[in-house]
C-alpha positions in Angstrom: 0.0 0.0 0.0 1.4 3.4 -1.0 1.6 6.3 1.4 -1.2 8.0 -0.6 -3.4 4.9 -0.3 -2.8 4.9 3.4 -3.6 8.6 3.7 -6.8 8.2 1.7 -7.9 5.3 3.9 -7.2 7.3 7.0 -9.0 10.3 5.7 -12.2 8.2 5.3 -12.3 7.2 8.9 -15.3 8.5 10.9 -13.6 11.1 13.2 -11.5 12.5 10.4 -14.6 13.1 8.3 -16.2 14.9 11.2 -18.8 12.1 11.8 -19.8 11.8 15.4 -22.8 10.4 17.1 -23.8 9.3 20.6 -21.2 8.0 23.0 -21.6 4.4 21.9 -21.1 5.3 18.3 -18.1 7.5 19.2 -16.4 4.6 21.2 -16.9 2.3 18.2 -15.6 4.9 15.8 -12.6 5.7 17.9 -11.8 1.9 18.1 -11.9 1.8 14.3 -9.4 4.7 14.1 -7.1 3.3 16.8 -7.1 -0.2 15.3 -6.3 1.2 11.9 -3.4 3.4 13.0 -2.0 0.6 15.2 -2.3 -2.3 12.7 -1.9 -0.5 9.3 -0.8 3.1 9.5 2.2 2.9 11.8 3.5 -0.5 10.7 3.4 0.8 7.1 5.2 4.0 8.1 7.9 1.9 9.9 8.2 -0.3 6.8 8.8 2.7 4.6 11.3 4.2 7.0 13.3 0.9 7.1 13.2 0.7 3.3 14.7 4.2 3.2 17.5 3.1 5.6 16.0 5.3 8.4 16.2 2.7 11.2 15.6 5.0 14.1 12.5 6.4 12.5 11.3 2.9 11.8 11.7 2.0 15.4 9.9 5.2 16.4 6.9 4.4 14.2 6.9 0.8 15.6 6.8 2.2 19.2 4.1 4.7 18.5 2.1 1.9 16.9 2.4 -0.1 20.1 1.0 2.9 22.0 -1.9 3.1 19.6 -2.6 -0.6 20.1 -2.9 0.2 23.9 -5.6 2.8 23.0 -7.4 0.3 20.8 -7.3 -2.3 23.6 -8.7 0.2 26.1 -11.6 1.1 23.7 -12.2 -2.6 23.0 -12.4 -3.2 26.8 -14.9 -0.3 27.1 -17.1 -1.9 24.4 -17.3 -5.0 26.5 -17.6 -3.3 29.9 -20.4 -1.0 28.8 -22.1 -3.5 26.6 -21.8 -1.4 23.5 -23.2 -3.1 20.4 
């Protein structure tokens, strides 16, 4: 996936488009965003940095992605805890 394809996908996520709703919707939308940046966006940025020989940037992107995964996990737990469907 190219950087432009990643950017286009990110720009179509709910919060980026200014779509909000009730709190249940917002938790689910935030989870979509966090999952995307943790599993697609930052890993792809890291891959690109490594391909350019920018090892330290690659590591940085990997570490930021891990933090984003923590956000996704917290939101996933909230979905379960608060019985959000």
